[in-house]
Structure formats: structure tokens, C-alpha cells
mmCIF file of the C-alpha atoms, coordinates in Angstrom:
data_MODEL
# 
_entry.id   MODEL 
# 
loop_
_atom_site.group_PDB 
_atom_site.id 
_atom_site.type_symbol 
_atom_site.label_atom_id 
_atom_site.label_alt_id 
_atom_site.label_comp_id 
_atom_site.label_asym_id 
_atom_site.label_entity_id 
_atom_site.label_seq_id 
_atom_site.pdbx_PDB_ins_code 
_atom_site.Cartn_x 
_atom_site.Cartn_y 
_atom_site.Cartn_z 
_atom_site.occupancy 
_atom_site.B_iso_or_equiv 
_atom_site.pdbx_formal_charge 
_atom_site.auth_seq_id 
_atom_site.auth_comp_id 
_atom_site.auth_asym_id 
_atom_site.auth_atom_id 
_atom_site.pdbx_PDB_model_num 
ATOM 1   C CA . MET A 1 1   ? 11.722 33.376 156.589 1.00 0.00 ? 1   MET A CA 1 
ATOM 2   C CA . LYS A 1 2   ? 12.675 35.965 158.975 1.00 0.00 ? 2   LYS A CA 1 
ATOM 3   C CA . GLU A 1 3   ? 16.455 36.779 158.943 1.00 0.00 ? 3   GLU A CA 1 
ATOM 4   C CA . SER A 1 4   ? 17.763 38.131 161.900 1.00 0.00 ? 4   SER A CA 1 
ATOM 5   C CA . ILE A 1 5   ? 20.063 41.212 161.726 1.00 0.00 ? 5   ILE A CA 1 
ATOM 6   C CA . THR A 1 6   ? 22.805 38.348 162.558 1.00 0.00 ? 6   THR A CA 1 
ATOM 7   C CA . SER A 1 7   ? 21.833 35.878 159.824 1.00 0.00 ? 7   SER A CA 1 
ATOM 8   C CA . LEU A 1 8   ? 21.543 38.841 157.478 1.00 0.00 ? 8   LEU A CA 1 
ATOM 9   C CA . ARG A 1 9   ? 25.491 39.868 158.637 1.00 0.00 ? 9   ARG A CA 1 
ATOM 10  C CA . TRP A 1 10  ? 26.438 36.308 158.266 1.00 0.00 ? 10  TRP A CA 1 
ATOM 11  C CA . TYR A 1 11  ? 25.129 36.059 154.552 1.00 0.00 ? 11  TYR A CA 1 
ATOM 12  C CA . PHE A 1 12  ? 26.825 39.658 153.644 1.00 0.00 ? 12  PHE A CA 1 
ATOM 13  C CA . GLY A 1 13  ? 29.749 38.299 154.986 1.00 0.00 ? 13  GLY A CA 1 
ATOM 14  C CA . LEU A 1 14  ? 29.822 34.890 153.686 1.00 0.00 ? 14  LEU A CA 1 
ATOM 15  C CA . VAL A 1 15  ? 28.942 36.496 149.690 1.00 0.00 ? 15  VAL A CA 1 
ATOM 16  C CA . GLY A 1 16  ? 32.035 38.961 150.365 1.00 0.00 ? 16  GLY A CA 1 
ATOM 17  C CA . VAL A 1 17  ? 34.019 35.733 150.770 1.00 0.00 ? 17  VAL A CA 1 
ATOM 18  C CA . VAL A 1 18  ? 32.525 33.729 148.311 1.00 0.00 ? 18  VAL A CA 1 
ATOM 19  C CA . TYR A 1 19  ? 33.212 36.807 145.439 1.00 0.00 ? 19  TYR A CA 1 
ATOM 20  C CA . ILE A 1 20  ? 36.803 37.065 146.655 1.00 0.00 ? 20  ILE A CA 1 
ATOM 21  C CA . LEU A 1 21  ? 37.522 33.424 146.144 1.00 0.00 ? 21  LEU A CA 1 
ATOM 22  C CA . VAL A 1 22  ? 35.983 33.254 142.880 1.00 0.00 ? 22  VAL A CA 1 
ATOM 23  C CA . SER A 1 23  ? 37.939 36.189 141.886 1.00 0.00 ? 23  SER A CA 1 
ATOM 24  C CA . GLY A 1 24  ? 41.132 34.275 143.386 1.00 0.00 ? 24  GLY A CA 1 
ATOM 25  C CA . LEU A 1 25  ? 40.031 30.940 141.252 1.00 0.00 ? 25  LEU A CA 1 
ATOM 26  C CA . VAL A 1 26  ? 39.610 33.340 138.139 1.00 0.00 ? 26  VAL A CA 1 
ATOM 27  C CA . VAL A 1 27  ? 43.044 34.624 138.588 1.00 0.00 ? 27  VAL A CA 1 
ATOM 28  C CA . VAL A 1 28  ? 44.873 31.351 139.347 1.00 0.00 ? 28  VAL A CA 1 
ATOM 29  C CA . LEU A 1 29  ? 43.026 29.905 136.337 1.00 0.00 ? 29  LEU A CA 1 
ATOM 30  C CA . LEU A 1 30  ? 44.387 32.997 133.976 1.00 0.00 ? 30  LEU A CA 1 
ATOM 31  C CA . GLY A 1 31  ? 47.894 32.625 135.516 1.00 0.00 ? 31  GLY A CA 1 
ATOM 32  C CA . ARG A 1 32  ? 48.187 29.017 135.109 1.00 0.00 ? 32  ARG A CA 1 
ATOM 33  C CA . SER A 1 33  ? 46.735 29.077 131.167 1.00 0.00 ? 33  SER A CA 1 
ATOM 34  C CA . ASN A 1 34  ? 49.576 30.013 128.880 1.00 0.00 ? 34  ASN A CA 1 
ATOM 35  C CA . SER A 1 35  ? 47.045 31.240 126.276 1.00 0.00 ? 35  SER A CA 1 
ATOM 36  C CA . LEU A 1 36  ? 46.249 34.712 126.464 1.00 0.00 ? 36  LEU A CA 1 
ATOM 37  C CA . ASN A 1 37  ? 42.791 33.973 124.502 1.00 0.00 ? 37  ASN A CA 1 
ATOM 38  C CA . LEU A 1 38  ? 41.354 33.721 128.557 1.00 0.00 ? 38  LEU A CA 1 
ATOM 39  C CA . LEU A 1 39  ? 42.466 37.090 129.164 1.00 0.00 ? 39  LEU A CA 1 
ATOM 40  C CA . HIS A 1 40  ? 39.198 38.525 127.647 1.00 0.00 ? 40  HIS A CA 1 
ATOM 41  C CA . TYR A 1 41  ? 38.558 42.257 128.597 1.00 0.00 ? 41  TYR A CA 1 
ATOM 42  C CA . SER A 1 42  ? 35.015 41.154 130.348 1.00 0.00 ? 42  SER A CA 1 
ATOM 43  C CA . SER A 1 43  ? 37.199 38.538 132.325 1.00 0.00 ? 43  SER A CA 1 
ATOM 44  C CA . VAL A 1 44  ? 39.097 41.221 133.792 1.00 0.00 ? 44  VAL A CA 1 
ATOM 45  C CA . ALA A 1 45  ? 36.546 43.773 134.114 1.00 0.00 ? 45  ALA A CA 1 
ATOM 46  C CA . SER A 1 46  ? 34.284 41.468 136.184 1.00 0.00 ? 46  SER A CA 1 
ATOM 47  C CA . MET A 1 47  ? 36.850 40.115 138.352 1.00 0.00 ? 47  MET A CA 1 
ATOM 48  C CA . ILE A 1 48  ? 37.752 43.701 139.509 1.00 0.00 ? 48  ILE A CA 1 
ATOM 49  C CA . VAL A 1 49  ? 34.012 44.543 139.900 1.00 0.00 ? 49  VAL A CA 1 
ATOM 50  C CA . THR A 1 50  ? 33.593 41.508 141.631 1.00 0.00 ? 50  THR A CA 1 
ATOM 51  C CA . ILE A 1 51  ? 36.207 42.683 144.103 1.00 0.00 ? 51  ILE A CA 1 
ATOM 52  C CA . ILE A 1 52  ? 34.991 45.644 144.623 1.00 0.00 ? 52  ILE A CA 1 
ATOM 53  C CA . PHE A 1 53  ? 31.652 44.276 145.163 1.00 0.00 ? 53  PHE A CA 1 
ATOM 54  C CA . ALA A 1 54  ? 32.950 41.360 147.660 1.00 0.00 ? 54  ALA A CA 1 
ATOM 55  C CA . LEU A 1 55  ? 35.012 44.440 149.688 1.00 0.00 ? 55  LEU A CA 1 
ATOM 56  C CA . GLY A 1 56  ? 31.208 46.209 149.560 1.00 0.00 ? 56  GLY A CA 1 
ATOM 57  C CA . PHE A 1 57  ? 29.749 43.243 150.998 1.00 0.00 ? 57  PHE A CA 1 
ATOM 58  C CA . ILE A 1 58  ? 32.484 42.460 153.912 1.00 0.00 ? 58  ILE A CA 1 
ATOM 59  C CA . TYR A 1 59  ? 31.877 46.291 154.891 1.00 0.00 ? 59  TYR A CA 1 
ATOM 60  C CA . PHE A 1 60  ? 27.888 45.828 155.232 1.00 0.00 ? 60  PHE A CA 1 
ATOM 61  C CA . ALA A 1 61  ? 28.622 42.547 157.133 1.00 0.00 ? 61  ALA A CA 1 
ATOM 62  C CA . THR A 1 62  ? 30.272 44.508 159.749 1.00 0.00 ? 62  THR A CA 1 
ATOM 63  C CA . ALA A 1 63  ? 28.301 48.023 159.702 1.00 0.00 ? 63  ALA A CA 1 
ATOM 64  C CA . LEU A 1 64  ? 24.666 46.505 159.238 1.00 0.00 ? 64  LEU A CA 1 
ATOM 65  C CA . PRO A 1 65  ? 23.410 46.893 162.895 1.00 0.00 ? 65  PRO A CA 1 
ATOM 66  C CA . LYS A 1 66  ? 24.976 50.591 163.055 1.00 0.00 ? 66  LYS A CA 1 
ATOM 67  C CA . TYR A 1 67  ? 22.796 51.173 159.274 1.00 0.00 ? 67  TYR A CA 1 
ATOM 68  C CA . ILE A 1 68  ? 19.514 49.639 160.667 1.00 0.00 ? 68  ILE A CA 1 
ATOM 69  C CA . ALA A 1 69  ? 19.803 51.042 164.338 1.00 0.00 ? 69  ALA A CA 1 
ATOM 70  C CA . SER A 1 70  ? 20.300 54.777 162.392 1.00 0.00 ? 70  SER A CA 1 
ATOM 71  C CA . GLY A 1 71  ? 17.766 54.188 160.011 1.00 0.00 ? 71  GLY A CA 1 
ATOM 72  C CA . LYS A 1 72  ? 19.916 54.450 157.077 1.00 0.00 ? 72  LYS A CA 1 
ATOM 73  C CA . ILE A 1 73  ? 19.230 51.363 155.032 1.00 0.00 ? 73  ILE A CA 1 
ATOM 74  C CA . HIS A 1 74  ? 18.884 53.412 151.983 1.00 0.00 ? 74  HIS A CA 1 
ATOM 75  C CA . PHE A 1 75  ? 22.877 52.907 151.797 1.00 0.00 ? 75  PHE A CA 1 
ATOM 76  C CA . VAL A 1 76  ? 22.593 49.248 152.251 1.00 0.00 ? 76  VAL A CA 1 
ATOM 77  C CA . GLN A 1 77  ? 19.596 48.698 149.927 1.00 0.00 ? 77  GLN A CA 1 
ATOM 78  C CA . LYS A 1 78  ? 21.264 51.183 147.019 1.00 0.00 ? 78  LYS A CA 1 
ATOM 79  C CA . PHE A 1 79  ? 24.210 48.747 147.362 1.00 0.00 ? 79  PHE A CA 1 
ATOM 80  C CA . LEU A 1 80  ? 22.161 45.677 146.805 1.00 0.00 ? 80  LEU A CA 1 
ATOM 81  C CA . ILE A 1 81  ? 20.223 47.233 143.446 1.00 0.00 ? 81  ILE A CA 1 
ATOM 82  C CA . ILE A 1 82  ? 23.584 48.731 142.271 1.00 0.00 ? 82  ILE A CA 1 
ATOM 83  C CA . ASN A 1 83  ? 24.987 45.106 142.670 1.00 0.00 ? 83  ASN A CA 1 
ATOM 84  C CA . PHE A 1 84  ? 21.879 43.618 141.071 1.00 0.00 ? 84  PHE A CA 1 
ATOM 85  C CA . ALA A 1 85  ? 22.211 46.251 137.828 1.00 0.00 ? 85  ALA A CA 1 
ATOM 86  C CA . VAL A 1 86  ? 25.908 45.430 137.452 1.00 0.00 ? 86  VAL A CA 1 
ATOM 87  C CA . GLY A 1 87  ? 25.610 41.877 137.602 1.00 0.00 ? 87  GLY A CA 1 
ATOM 88  C CA . VAL A 1 88  ? 22.738 41.925 134.894 1.00 0.00 ? 88  VAL A CA 1 
ATOM 89  C CA . LEU A 1 89  ? 25.140 44.064 132.451 1.00 0.00 ? 89  LEU A CA 1 
ATOM 90  C CA . LEU A 1 90  ? 28.148 41.626 133.186 1.00 0.00 ? 90  LEU A CA 1 
ATOM 91  C CA . ILE A 1 91  ? 25.534 38.831 132.376 1.00 0.00 ? 91  ILE A CA 1 
ATOM 92  C CA . PHE A 1 92  ? 24.360 40.576 129.138 1.00 0.00 ? 92  PHE A CA 1 
ATOM 93  C CA . TRP A 1 93  ? 28.096 41.504 128.332 1.00 0.00 ? 93  TRP A CA 1 
ATOM 94  C CA . ARG A 1 94  ? 29.129 38.010 128.324 1.00 0.00 ? 94  ARG A CA 1 
ATOM 95  C CA . TYR A 1 95  ? 26.218 37.229 126.357 1.00 0.00 ? 95  TYR A CA 1 
ATOM 96  C CA . ALA A 1 96  ? 27.207 39.588 123.572 1.00 0.00 ? 96  ALA A CA 1 
ATOM 97  C CA . GLU A 1 97  ? 30.925 37.816 123.610 1.00 0.00 ? 97  GLU A CA 1 
ATOM 98  C CA . THR A 1 98  ? 29.306 34.028 124.069 1.00 0.00 ? 98  THR A CA 1 
ATOM 99  C CA . GLY A 1 99  ? 26.050 33.912 122.412 1.00 0.00 ? 99  GLY A CA 1 
ATOM 100 C CA . SER A 1 100 ? 24.842 32.559 125.945 1.00 0.00 ? 100 SER A CA 1 
ATOM 101 C CA . LEU A 1 101 ? 22.667 34.103 128.124 1.00 0.00 ? 101 LEU A CA 1 
ATOM 102 C CA . ALA A 1 102 ? 22.610 32.928 131.807 1.00 0.00 ? 102 ALA A CA 1 
ATOM 103 C CA . TYR A 1 103 ? 18.963 33.268 132.675 1.00 0.00 ? 103 TYR A CA 1 
ATOM 104 C CA . SER A 1 104 ? 18.940 31.215 135.732 1.00 0.00 ? 104 SER A CA 1 
ATOM 105 C CA . ASN A 1 105 ? 21.609 33.771 136.941 1.00 0.00 ? 105 ASN A CA 1 
ATOM 106 C CA . LEU A 1 106 ? 19.226 36.391 136.336 1.00 0.00 ? 106 LEU A CA 1 
ATOM 107 C CA . VAL A 1 107 ? 16.402 34.758 138.036 1.00 0.00 ? 107 VAL A CA 1 
ATOM 108 C CA . ILE A 1 108 ? 18.698 33.968 141.208 1.00 0.00 ? 108 ILE A CA 1 
ATOM 109 C CA . SER A 1 109 ? 20.243 37.644 141.328 1.00 0.00 ? 109 SER A CA 1 
ATOM 110 C CA . ALA A 1 110 ? 17.032 38.952 141.251 1.00 0.00 ? 110 ALA A CA 1 
ATOM 111 C CA . LEU A 1 111 ? 15.268 37.039 143.569 1.00 0.00 ? 111 LEU A CA 1 
ATOM 112 C CA . LEU A 1 112 ? 18.583 37.218 146.113 1.00 0.00 ? 112 LEU A CA 1 
ATOM 113 C CA . THR A 1 113 ? 18.022 40.926 145.746 1.00 0.00 ? 113 THR A CA 1 
ATOM 114 C CA . TRP A 1 114 ? 14.632 41.016 146.617 1.00 0.00 ? 114 TRP A CA 1 
ATOM 115 C CA . TYR A 1 115 ? 14.949 39.050 149.545 1.00 0.00 ? 115 TYR A CA 1 
ATOM 116 C CA . LEU A 1 116 ? 17.702 40.643 150.969 1.00 0.00 ? 116 LEU A CA 1 
ATOM 117 C CA . TYR A 1 117 ? 16.416 44.383 150.345 1.00 0.00 ? 117 TYR A CA 1 
ATOM 118 C CA . ALA A 1 118 ? 12.885 43.450 152.080 1.00 0.00 ? 118 ALA A CA 1 
ATOM 119 C CA . ASN A 1 119 ? 14.207 41.885 155.185 1.00 0.00 ? 119 ASN A CA 1 
ATOM 120 C CA . ILE A 1 120 ? 16.586 44.529 155.745 1.00 0.00 ? 120 ILE A CA 1 
ATOM 121 C CA . LYS A 1 121 ? 13.439 46.973 155.065 1.00 0.00 ? 121 LYS A CA 1 
ATOM 122 C CA . ARG A 1 122 ? 11.182 44.969 157.849 1.00 0.00 ? 122 ARG A CA 1 
ATOM 123 C CA . LEU A 1 123 ? 14.432 44.795 160.321 1.00 0.00 ? 123 LEU A CA 1 
ATOM 124 C CA . SER A 1 124 ? 14.662 48.433 160.255 1.00 0.00 ? 124 SER A CA 1 
ATOM 125 C CA . LYS A 1 125 ? 11.214 49.103 160.550 1.00 0.00 ? 125 LYS A CA 1 
ATOM 126 C CA . SER A 1 126 ? 10.923 46.967 163.576 1.00 0.00 ? 126 SER A CA 1 
ATOM 127 C CA . GLN A 1 127 ? 14.086 48.177 165.148 1.00 0.00 ? 127 GLN A CA 1 
ATOM 128 C CA . GLY A 1 128 ? 13.049 51.671 164.482 1.00 0.00 ? 128 GLY A CA 1 
# 
């Protein structure tokens, strides 16, 4: 499916909002539990990282046309690659703590990163 700039902007914006909602849910769940056992370093670290990447997705949702028009898509592509790499590191960190590896998360993250990367590259070529 060929995405347009508008549809990619919507995607980036929705991902940012979902990331923020997930982080908010984690805060609520940690706040409601009376046990500090849920407050692992990986939970706090992944929540902070998620919020940072959420803000990045929201930023690129608003600035994507500017980056595509100027041909500076490498910033967006690097952001996607870094987001994927950090996500993989967090998955393996959770694996080290729990012993359970989320293969589906790895595959879905890789496919979505590739899809967005390819569509941004295609849109940049068609605009330039």
C-alpha cells in the first residue's frame, strides 16, 4: 500500500498518542499497586524511553512535510531506526529479567520500521 504524506503524518501522530497513553497506563497501574515490586528499573526506564519516543513521533507528525520537501528524510529514517533499536534492547532487557522473549514484538517492530522507512524514502523521491 502506498502511503501519502497525510496518512504517514496520521500514523506518526497516532503512534505518539498511543505511546503516551501506554505510559500513562503504566503510571496508573504502578500508582494503584501498594507493592513496590512492580517498580522495576526496566519498567521505569521503558516508560521514560516511551515518552521520549512519543514526543519524537508527535514532532515528526507535524514536521514530516517539511523534511520530505527539503529532502532531509535521513533525520526521520534515523529516528525510526533508533526507535527500533531501542525497542529491541528493551525487549531483551525484559527477557533478561523475566525469561520470556516477545518474538511477535520483534517481528512486528521490524516490519513496521521497514514499511515506514520505505514509504518515507518513496515519498521523498516522488517529491524531489
